[in-house]
C-alpha positions in Angstrom: -20.2 -22.9 -19.1 -21.0 -20.3 -16.2 -24.3 -19.7 -15.1 -26.0 -16.2 -16.1 -25.6 -14.9 -12.8 -22.0 -15.9 -12.0 -20.9 -14.9 -15.5 -22.3 -11.5 -15.1 -21.1 -11.1 -11.6 -17.4 -12.2 -12.4 -17.7 -9.3 -15.5 -18.6 -6.7 -12.9 -16.1 -7.9 -10.7 -13.0 -7.6 -13.0 -14.6 -4.3 -14.2 -14.6 -3.0 -10.7 -11.2 -4.1 -9.8 -9.8 -2.6 -13.4 -11.2 0.7 -12.5 -9.9 0.4 -8.8 -6.6 -0.5 -9.9 -6.4 2.6 -12.4 -7.4 4.8 -9.6 -4.4 3.5 -7.4 -6.5 1.8 -4.9 -5.1 -1.0 -2.9 -6.5 -4.6 -4.0 -7.4 -5.3 -0.7 -9.8 -2.1 -0.5 -11.1 -2.9 -4.1 -12.2 -6.3 -3.1 -13.8 -5.1 0.0 -15.7 -2.7 -2.1 -16.5 -5.4 -4.6 -18.1 -7.6 -1.7 -20.3 -4.6 -0.7 -21.6 -4.3 -4.1 -22.1 -7.9 -4.7 -25.7 -9.0 -4.9 -24.9 -12.7 -4.7 -24.4 -13.4 -1.0 -21.9 -16.2 -1.8 -19.7 -14.5 -3.9 -19.5 -11.3 -1.5 -18.3 -13.7 0.9 -15.4 -15.3 -1.6 -14.3 -11.6 -2.2 -13.8 -10.9 1.6 -11.9 -14.3 1.8 -10.0 -13.2 -1.0 -9.1 -9.5 0.8 -8.2 -11.4 3.9 -5.8 -13.7 2.1 -4.1 -10.6 0.6 -3.8 -9.2 4.0 -2.0 -12.1 5.2 0.7 -11.3 2.4 -0.5 -13.3 -0.4 -1.0 -12.3 -4.0 -4.2 -11.9 -6.0 -3.6 -14.8 -8.3 -3.1 -16.9 -5.3 -6.2 -15.6 -3.6 -8.2 -16.7 -6.8 -6.5 -20.1 -6.6 -9.0 -20.6 -3.9 -11.6 -20.9 -6.1 -10.7 -22.6 -9.1 -14.2 -23.2 -10.3 -14.7 -19.4 -10.8 -11.2 -18.5 -12.1 -9.6 -21.2 -14.2 -5.7 -21.4 -15.2 -5.7 -18.9 -18.0 -7.3 -16.4 -15.8 -4.8 -16.9 -12.6 -1.8 -17.1 -14.9 -2.7 -13.8 -16.7 -3.3 -11.8 -13.4 0.0 -13.5 -12.0 2.0 -12.1 -15.1 0.1 -8.7 -14.6 1.3 -8.4 -11.1 4.8 -9.6 -11.9 4.8 -7.0 -14.9 3.0 -4.1 -13.3 0.3 -4.3 -16.0 -2.4 -5.2 -13.4 -5.0 -2.6 -14.5 -4.6 -3.9 -18.1 -4.8 -7.4 -17.3 -7.8 -7.1 -15.6 -9.7 -5.3 -18.1 -9.0 -8.1 -20.4 -10.4 -10.7 -17.8 -13.4 -8.4 -17.9 -13.6 -8.9 -21.8 -13.1 -12.7 -21.3 -15.9 -13.1 -18.8 -18.2 -10.8 -20.8 -17.6 -12.9 -23.9 -18.4 -16.4 -21.7 -21.6 -14.6 -20.5 -22.7 -13.7 -24.2 -22.0 -17.5 -25.0 -24.1 -18.7 -22.0 -27.0 -16.1 -22.9 -27.0 -17.8 -26.3 -26.9 -21.3 -25.3 -29.8 -21.0 -22.9 -31.9 -19.4 -25.8 -30.5 -22.5 -28.0 -31.7 -25.1 -25.1 -35.1 -23.1 -24.6 -37.2 -25.3 -26.9 -35.4 -28.7 -25.7 -36.4 -27.7 -21.8 -40.1 -26.8 -23.0 -40.2 -30.4 -25.1 -38.9 -32.2 -21.7 -41.6 -30.8 -19.8 -44.4 -31.4 -22.4 -43.1 -35.0 -22.8 -43.1 -35.2 -18.9 -46.8 -34.0 -18.6 -47.8 -36.6 -21.4 -46.1 -39.4 -19.5 -48.2 -38.4 -16.4 -51.6 -38.1 -18.3 -51.0 -41.6 -20.3 -49.9 -43.8 -17.6 -51.6 -46.8 -19.3 -49.4 -46.2 -22.3 -45.5 -46.9 -22.8 -45.2 -43.2 -22.5 -44.1 -43.3 -18.7 -41.6 -46.1 -19.5 -39.9 -44.2 -22.3 -39.8 -41.0 -20.5 -38.2 -42.8 -17.5 -35.9 -44.6 -19.9 -34.9 -41.2 -21.3 -34.2 -39.3 -18.1 -32.3 -42.6 -16.7 -30.1 -42.2 -19.9 -29.3 -38.5 -19.3 -28.8 -38.7 -15.6 -26.3 -41.6 -16.5 -24.3 -39.9 -19.1 -24.2 -36.9 -17.0 -23.1 -38.8 -13.9 -20.5 -40.7 -16.1 -19.0 -37.5 -17.5 -18.8 -36.3 -14.1 -17.0 -39.2 -12.3 -15.5 -41.4 -15.2 -13.1 -40.2 -17.3 -13.5 -43.0 -19.9 -17.3 -41.8 -20.4 -16.6 -38.1 -20.7 -13.9 -39.1 -23.4 -16.2 -41.4 -25.2 -19.0 -38.8 -25.0 -16.8 -35.9 -26.0 -15.7 -37.9 -29.4 -19.5 -38.9 -30.0 -20.2 -34.9 -29.6 -17.5 -34.2 -32.2 -20.0 -36.2 -34.8 -23.2 -34.8 -33.9 -23.7 -32.4 -36.9 -24.4 -28.9 -35.5 -24.0 -29.3 -32.2 -20.2 -30.7 -33.2 -19.7 -27.3 -35.0 -20.8 -25.5 -31.7 -18.4 -27.6 -29.7 -15.5 -27.0 -31.8 -15.9 -23.1 -32.4 -16.5 -22.8 -28.7 -13.6 -24.8 -27.6 -11.3 -22.8 -30.2 -12.6 -19.5 -29.0 -11.9 -20.5 -25.5 -8.1 -21.7 -26.4 -7.4 -18.6 -28.6 -8.6 -16.4 -25.7 -6.6 -17.8 -23.2 -3.4 -17.9 -25.3 -3.8 -14.6 -26.5 -4.5 -13.3 -22.8 -1.1 -15.2 -21.7 1.0 -14.0 -24.6 -0.1 -10.5 -23.9 0.9 -10.8 -20.3 4.4 -11.6 -21.2 3.8 -15.4 -20.1 6.2 -17.6 -22.0 4.7 -19.5 -25.2 4.9 -22.7 -24.1 3.5 -22.2 -20.5 1.0 -19.9 -22.4 -0.1 -23.0 -24.7 -0.3 -25.4 -21.6 -2.6 -22.9 -19.9 -4.8 -22.5 -22.9 -5.0 -26.0 -23.7 -6.3 -26.5 -20.0 -9.2 -24.4 -20.6 -10.6 -26.2 -23.6 -13.7 -28.2 -22.4 -13.6 -31.0 -25.0 -11.2 -33.7 -24.2 -10.5 -35.1 -27.5 -9.7 -31.3 -28.8 -7.8 -31.0 -26.0 -5.6 -33.6 -26.5 -5.2 -32.7 -30.2 -4.2 -28.8 -29.3 -1.9 -30.4 -26.7 0.0 -32.4 -29.2 1.5 -29.2 -30.7 3.3 -28.2 -27.4 6.1 -30.5 -28.0 6.5 -29.3 -31.8 6.6 -25.6 -30.7 9.1 -26.5 -28.1 11.1 -28.5 -30.8 11.5 -25.1 -32.5 8.6 -25.1 -35.0 6.3 -22.1 -35.5 2.7 -21.8 -34.1 1.3 -22.5 -37.5 3.4 -25.3 -38.5 2.5 -26.9 -35.1 -1.3 -26.6 -35.5 -1.4 -27.6 -39.0 -0.6 -31.1 -37.9 -3.5 -31.3 -35.4 -6.2 -33.5 -36.5 -9.0 -31.1 -36.0 -7.0 -27.9 -37.3 -9.1 -25.1 -38.7 -7.4 -23.9 -42.3 -8.3 -20.3 -41.5 -6.9 -20.0 -38.0 -3.4 -21.4 -39.3 -3.4 -19.2 -42.3 -4.1 -16.3 -39.6 -1.3 -17.5 -37.1 1.2 -17.9 -40.3 0.7 -14.1 -41.1 0.8 -12.9 -37.7 4.1 -14.6 -37.0 5.6 -13.4 -40.4 4.6 -9.9 -39.7 6.0 -10.2 -36.0 2.4 -9.2 -34.5 1.4 -12.2 -32.8 -0.3 -10.6 -30.1 -2.9 -9.0 -32.2 -3.3 -11.9 -34.6 -4.1 -14.0 -31.4 -6.9 -11.4 -30.7 -8.1 -11.5 -34.2 -8.2 -15.4 -34.1 -10.1 -15.3 -30.7 -12.5 -12.6 -32.2 -12.9 -15.0 -35.3 -13.9 -18.0 -33.3 -16.0 -16.2 -30.9 -17.9 -15.3 -34.0 -18.1 -18.7 -35.4 -19.4 -19.7 -32.1 -22.3 -17.5 -32.1 -23.1 -18.6 -35.7 -22.8 -22.3 -34.7 -25.2 -21.3 -31.7 -27.8 -19.7 -34.2 -27.5 -22.8 -36.4 -28.0 -25.3 -33.6 -31.0 -23.3 -32.4 -32.6 -23.3 -36.0 -32.2 -27.2 -36.2 -33.2 -27.9 -32.8 -36.6 -26.2 -33.3 -38.0 -28.0 -36.4 -36.6 -31.4 -35.1 -38.2 -31.0 -31.8 -41.6 -30.2 -33.4 -41.5 -33.3 -35.6 -40.5 -35.4 -32.5 -43.5 -34.0 -30.5 -45.7 -34.4 -33.2 -44.8 -38.2 -33.3 -45.1 -38.5 -29.8 -48.7 -36.9 -29.5 -49.5 -39.2 -32.4 -48.6 -42.2 -30.5 -50.4 -41.4 -27.3 -53.8 -40.6 -29.0 
């Protein structure tokens, strides 16, 4: 999930480009202006590098490919389609909405994890004070476990897949992971479809932005079914983690011939579900951490 500053900067970046594109200004000029207005020096340098890339004859989506950690496959594919179809201003505005939603989820996630961070600081402080007890060993053990999992998820694919599977069994946390993953998928697929990207390629792009590997594989299994002639609803109903409501909505959209709007509604539905899941996660963590801190204090006395 993007950091607060980065998500906000990307939202402003795409808003700026969409307005400039509507005004008929060249993309290179728009990128130069965006670099001048950017408050984060590192991002300002990237916008200037992208402008230089365009001056060398490159396309905007190719310039975005220089920084895949900022612009994922869904956004780059959408921008490529927008440049080819002449609908770039509309596409850029849709990308702004996409990153605005990412920023909103990042803000909510920070709220949900505020109490765990405070608890970690309190426990670390208690570990320093109670050096004669088992607290320091316990604190070091917890920190080592967190570091090992974080390192393993980044560098060992098997660890990431295992932990992704475990996360899907973690109660309120699993609900957030599923809803957030489906929201990203529906957003990306809706953007690709709106830009005229073929459905199979759009599905591949959308699957690639799903953060949970287990859910990614589950959704990817629908692609060959669509290629074989199945409708989206028929393809996704066979997925292990399929959500009944989304399948019903997709079926209605395909029957009505208004799939683009339906995908937008599905994305909106999952974004709302993500917000609700984050709220539930926050409400669960508060009492749980209060109990754990109480037990820790009781043990240390």
